[in-house]
C-alpha positions as CSV (number, residue, x, y, z in Angstrom):
1,M,0.0,0.0,0.0
2,T,1.3,3.5,-0.9
3,D,1.0,6.5,1.4
4,S,-1.5,9.2,0.7
5,P,0.1,12.5,-0.7
6,D,-0.5,14.2,2.6
7,L,1.2,11.4,4.6
8,A,4.1,11.3,2.2
9,A,4.6,15.1,2.5
10,A,4.4,14.9,6.3
11,K,7.1,12.1,6.3
12,R,9.3,14.3,4.1
13,L,8.9,17.2,6.5
14,L,9.7,15.1,9.5
15,D,12.8,13.7,7.8
16,T,14.0,17.2,6.9
17,A,13.5,18.4,10.5
18,K,15.5,15.4,11.7
19,C,18.3,16.3,9.3
20,E,18.3,19.8,10.7
21,G,19.0,18.5,14.2
22,F,15.5,18.0,15.7
23,A,15.0,15.0,18.0
24,F,11.4,13.9,18.3
25,H,9.5,12.2,21.1
26,R,5.9,11.1,21.2
27,I,4.0,13.1,23.8
28,A,0.7,11.1,23.8
29,P,0.0,7.4,23.4
30,G,-0.7,5.7,20.1
31,P,0.9,5.6,16.7
32,D,-0.8,8.8,15.6
33,G,-0.2,10.8,18.8
34,P,1.5,14.2,18.6
35,L,5.3,14.6,18.6
36,R,7.4,17.1,20.3
37,G,10.7,18.1,18.6
38,V,13.6,19.8,20.3
39,R,16.8,21.1,18.6
40,K,19.7,22.2,20.7
41,T,21.8,25.0,19.3
42,P,24.5,27.3,20.7
43,S,22.0,30.1,21.1
44,G,19.4,27.9,22.9
45,S,16.7,25.4,22.2
46,T,14.0,25.3,19.5
47,R,10.8,23.4,20.2
48,S,8.2,22.2,17.8
49,T,5.0,20.3,18.4
50,W,3.6,18.2,15.6
51,P,-0.1,17.2,16.1
52,G,-1.3,13.7,15.5
53,S,-2.8,12.7,12.2
54,G,-6.4,13.6,13.2
55,S,-5.6,17.1,14.4
56,P,-5.6,20.3,12.3
57,T,-2.4,22.2,12.2
58,P,-2.4,26.0,12.5
59,A,-0.7,27.8,9.7
60,T,0.4,30.8,11.8
61,P,4.0,30.8,13.0
62,S,4.7,31.0,16.7
63,A,5.7,34.3,18.2
64,G,9.3,33.3,18.4
65,A,9.4,32.4,14.7
66,A,8.3,35.9,13.7
67,H,11.5,37.4,15.2
68,R,13.9,35.3,13.2
């Protein structure tokens, strides 16, 4: 079975974030539970929360992202 276009895109985004130094941990039970990603850099930590497959994702960047 092949992945849906949305799932394939989500997997690519997750792989890209991992390549950029994010480490992800599941923060709720189940295979579709949300993930929290943390990346340590010399200037501090960056956190990202990825909702599970059944949750809508807001398109608005966080307040910290607006200042980069």
